[in-house]
C-alpha positions in Angstrom: 0.5 0.5 -0.4 1.2 3.1 -1.3 0.5 7.6 -0.9 0.2 9.4 -3.6 -1.3 13.1 -3.1 -3.4 11.9 -0.8 -5.1 9.0 -2.1 -4.3 5.8 -1.2 -3.4 3.0 -3.6 -3.4 -1.0 -2.3 -1.6 -3.3 -4.2 -2.4 -6.6 -4.6 -0.6 -9.4 -6.2 -1.7 -12.4 -8.2 -0.3 -14.4 -11.2 0.4 -11.7 -13.4 2.1 -9.3 -11.5 0.8 -6.7 -9.3 -2.6 -4.9 -10.0 -2.9 -1.2 -9.0 -6.7 -1.2 -7.0 -7.7 2.7 -6.3 -10.2 3.7 -4.3 -13.1 4.7 -5.2 -14.6 8.1 -6.2 -16.1 9.5 -3.0 -13.1 8.3 -0.5 -10.5 9.4 -2.8 -12.4 13.1 -3.1 -13.2 13.4 0.4 -9.0 12.7 1.3 -8.9 15.1 -1.7 -10.2 18.0 0.4 -8.6 16.4 3.2 -5.5 16.6 1.6 -5.9 20.7 0.4 -8.0 22.1 4.0 -4.7 22.4 5.5 -3.3 25.4 6.5 -0.1 24.4 4.8 -1.9 25.0 1.3 -3.5 28.4 2.2 -0.8 30.8 3.3 -0.6 33.1 0.8 -4.3 33.2 0.3 -6.3 36.9 0.6 -7.7 37.4 3.7 -11.4 38.7 3.9 -10.8 42.8 3.4 -9.0 41.8 0.6 -12.3 39.2 -1.1 -14.1 41.4 -0.3 -12.0 44.4 -2.7 -11.6 41.3 -5.2 -15.6 41.4 -5.1 -16.0 45.1 -5.2 -14.1 46.0 -8.8 -15.0 42.8 -10.2 -18.4 44.2 -9.5 -17.7 47.6 -10.5 -15.9 46.5 -14.4 -18.8 44.7 -15.0 -21.0 47.6 -14.0 -19.0 49.4 -16.4 -18.8 46.8 -18.6 -22.6 46.5 -18.6 -23.1 49.9 -18.9 -20.4 50.5 -21.8 -21.9 48.1 -23.9 -25.5 49.7 -23.9 -24.1 52.9 -24.6 -24.0 54.0 -28.4 -20.4 54.4 -29.1 -19.5 51.9 -26.5 -16.6 52.9 -23.9 -16.0 56.1 -26.2 -19.6 57.4 -26.1 -19.8 55.5 -22.0 -16.6 58.0 -21.1 -17.5 61.2 -22.8 -21.3 60.1 -21.5 -19.9 60.7 -17.7 -18.1 63.9 -19.2 -21.6 65.6 -19.7 -22.5 64.5 -16.5 -20.2 65.5 -14.5 -19.8 69.3 -16.4 -23.5 69.5 -15.9 -22.8 69.0 -12.5 -20.0 70.9 -11.9 -21.7 74.4 -13.7 -25.8 73.6 -12.0 -23.4 74.2 -8.2 -21.2 77.1 -9.3 -25.3 78.7 -10.8 -26.4 77.8 -7.3 -23.7 78.0 -5.0 -22.6 76.3 -1.7 -26.3 75.5 0.0 -27.0 78.1 1.9 -29.4 77.3 5.3 -32.6 77.6 4.2 -34.3 78.9 7.0 -32.7 81.9 9.2 -34.4 81.2 12.4 -31.2 78.5 13.8 -29.3 82.1 13.4 -31.7 83.5 15.4 -30.5 84.8 19.0 -33.5 83.6 21.2 -33.0 80.0 21.7 -36.7 78.0 22.3 -36.3 78.2 25.9 -38.8 81.1 26.5 -39.4 84.2 27.0 -37.2 85.9 29.9 -36.4 89.5 30.5 -33.9 91.2 30.0 -33.4 91.1 34.2 -32.8 87.8 34.0 -30.8 87.7 30.9 -28.9 89.6 32.9 -28.7 87.7 35.7 -27.6 84.4 34.2 -25.0 86.2 32.6 -23.6 87.2 35.2 -23.6 83.5 36.8 -21.7 82.3 33.9 -19.3 85.4 34.5 -18.9 83.8 37.9 -18.1 80.5 36.4 -16.6 81.7 34.0 -18.2 80.8 31.4 -17.6 83.7 29.3 -19.3 82.3 26.2 -22.4 81.6 27.7 -21.8 85.1 29.8 -21.4 87.0 26.5 -24.6 85.2 25.4 -26.4 85.7 27.4 -25.5 89.6 28.0 -26.1 90.2 24.1 -29.4 89.1 24.7 -30.4 91.3 27.6 -29.9 94.0 25.4 -31.6 93.0 22.7 -34.9 92.4 25.5 -34.4 95.9 27.3 -34.4 97.3 23.9 -37.0 96.0 23.6 -39.3 96.8 26.5 -38.0 100.0 26.5 -40.2 99.5 23.1 -36.9 100.7 21.2 -37.8 97.4 19.3 -40.6 95.8 18.3 -40.7 92.0 19.5 -40.0 89.3 16.8 -39.6 86.6 17.3 -36.2 84.9 14.9 -34.8 88.2 14.9 -30.8 87.7 14.7 -27.7 89.7 16.6 -27.1 91.6 13.4 -30.5 92.9 12.7 -31.4 93.8 16.1 -27.8 95.9 16.2 -28.7 97.3 12.6 -32.3 98.3 13.7 -31.2 99.7 17.5 -28.5 101.7 15.5 -31.0 103.5 13.9 -32.5 104.6 17.6 -29.2 104.4 18.7 -27.0 106.6 16.3 -24.1 106.9 18.8 -23.7 103.2 19.6 -24.2 101.5 16.6 -20.9 100.6 15.7 -20.4 99.1 19.2 -24.4 97.9 18.7 -22.5 96.1 15.3 -19.2 94.3 17.3 -21.5 93.4 19.9 -23.6 90.9 17.7 -20.2 90.0 15.9 -19.3 88.8 19.5 -22.2 86.7 19.6 -22.4 85.4 15.9 -18.8 84.1 16.2 -18.5 82.4 19.7 -22.0 81.2 18.9 -21.8 80.1 15.3 -18.3 80.7 14.9 -16.5 77.7 17.0 -14.8 81.2 19.0 -13.9 80.9 22.4 -15.1 84.2 24.4 -12.8 86.1 27.0 -13.5 87.8 29.8 -12.8 91.6 28.1 -15.2 90.7 25.4 -17.8 89.8 28.0 -17.3 93.0 29.9 -17.7 94.9 26.7 -20.8 94.1 26.5 -21.8 94.4 30.0 -20.3 98.5 29.3 -22.5 98.4 26.4 -25.3 96.7 28.4 -25.5 99.5 30.8 -24.9 102.5 29.3 -27.8 101.9 26.8 -29.8 101.3 29.9 -29.1 105.2 30.2 -29.0 106.1 26.4 -31.6 108.7 24.8 -33.2 107.4 21.4 -32.8 109.9 18.5 -36.3 110.5 18.1 -38.1 110.5 14.5 -37.4 113.8 12.9 -34.2 115.1 15.2 -31.0 115.0 13.5 -28.1 113.5 16.2 -26.9 118.0 17.4 -30.4 118.5 18.8 -30.0 115.8 21.2 -28.9 116.6 24.4 
């Protein structure tokens, strides 16, 4: 009896000499499968990720070949179609520009926590400042400024108003403070939407502006700046 490639072959003597007797087909196949399943035969096999990538690229190649076969002019026609589609997409992007936020409500000065008076916003600002949370302190102080102007009827209460809009409207009634109002609105936008961290000087600047606006006299309609006193 001898083994060759995992298949057992039996020899028996007879009058005419040795006659090889093959193992039946099923046991032979099982023996071959057992032999080929040994790790030594799979050392260079691709890993799972490589097999998955190979299958993916085979699929992409199949899709491309199918599209090339269906497109007028074969692969060259498909390439032309791809260039046309990319060109149309680029033209559409250039025409419409970068997608913008569809609503300005996300830039609204006041959050959805419910209406609060100026005194409440000031108290919240001071609490944040005492804890060195300057970003939150700046936000609450800007809200206190705008709410105070609304309470004094210098601004009409309007949901969804942004800090920039409030500063522009208040600057018309208080022109002497218009530049500082715009700067305060920029500080609010920077820390709220620009990802910047506020600091103590920024908060103190808004706090001083809030106190000065509380004592400022508005410019009445039809009155020039030189007539105010």
